[in-house]
N, C-alpha and C positions, 0 to 999 in steps of 0.2 A: 593136423594129425602129427602126433609125437613120433620123433625118430630116436634111434639108439645108435650110439658112436662108440668107437674105440679110438682113443688118442694115444700116442706113443711118445714117451719122454722118460728120462732117467728118474729114478725114485727120489733122488735129491731134489730135482727141479720140480716134480709133482708136489712133494711135501711142502716146498717153499709156497707154492700157489695155494695149496689146501689151507695152510695156516692163515692166509691173508684172504680167502674166499674168492680166488680167480682161476681161471685156466688160461693157458698160453700154449700154442703149438707151432710146430714147423718153423723154429726160430723167429716167431712173432710175425709171420706173414699173415695179411689180412684175409685173404681168400677163405682159409679154413675157418676163420671165426665168423665169416659170414654165411658159411654152410650150415652151422649149428644155430638152432633157434631157441627162444624162450620155451621151457617145457621139455626139451629134449634131454635125454639121459646120456651121460658121457662115463665111460669106464676107462681108466688109465691103465695101460700096460707099460711096465718098465723092464726094458731088456737088460739094462745095467743099473748098478747102484748109483753111480756118478756119471755126469756127462763125459763122454770120451773115455770113461774108465773101462778097465778090463774085467772088473769083478762083476759077475752075472747076477741078475736079479730075477728075470724070467717070471714076474708075477704081476698080477693085477693090484694096483696099490692105492687106487681112490675111485669112488663112484659117486656121481652127483647129478643134480638136475640144474639146467641152465636157467639163470634168473631173467626176468624181464629186463629189457634194455637192449642197447645196441653195443657192438664192439667198440672198444675205445683204445687209444694209444696211451702208453704210459712210458715216461721218460725214465730210463734206468741209468741214464748218464753215458757220457763218452759218445753221444750221438746215437745211441741204441734205443729206439722207441718201438717196442714191440706191440702188436694188438693183443688185447685181453677180452675176456668176457667173465662176468661175475657168475659164480656157482654156489649152489647150496649143496654142500658135501654131507653125505651120510657118515655116520660112524661105521667103519669097516676094519676088517682084519685083511692083511695082504693074503692073496690067494695064488699059489703057483699055478702057472698055466699047464705044466705037464700032465696032471692027473685029469684035465678037462679036455685034452686034445681029442679024444674019441667022442665027446659029447657035443662040442661046440659046432654049429653049422659051418663056420668059416674055416674050420681046421679039419674036420672029420674026413678021413680018407686022403688027405693031402700030405704027401711027403715033404713038400716045401711049404708048409703051413705058415712060415714066417714072412713069406715074400710080401704079402700085402702090408705087413707092419712097416714096411720101408716108406710107405706113402705118408705116415704120420697121423692120418685121420682117415677112417672109412666107417661106413654104415654096417650095422649088424642087426640080425633079427630079434624079435621079441624073445624067442626061446633062449638066444645066447645072453641077452641081458638079464633074463631071469637066472640062468645057470650061473653067471658071474656074480650076481647079487647073492645068491644063495651060497656059493663058495666063499664069499667075503663076510658072510654072516648078517646080511640084511634081508631077514625074513619077510618083513612087510612088503618090500619091493618085489622079492621073488614071488609072492602071492598076487600083487597088484599089476605088475607089468604085463 
């Protein structure tokens, strides 16, 4: 059964992974990469433009489907070997979260809606993935999910 996820990273980091066809979460930890499975959908939310930056993004910046295969380690140099998964990314437009707060199941009616974003990865409903996809301009996913 397919699951839907939100991953959290800076827009800059997400775009780097997107151009190379992979995802990476939670500073490269293995556990989140094992939670997502081939066929699952991932929407990336970016709180900021750059990692540790002050300029807010607060938008969904990527949407994709996890490819077949297992998580793998990638040597980025300096002893940093984060875990990754390959992703087929959809063509999307960035979608600010603010207009969606009253619509998304995980934010509706919640004053502290951003709390669960601190975990870096969490499951969302089919309704939420459809809503995010539609906001990002992915009409076929919005109808199929």
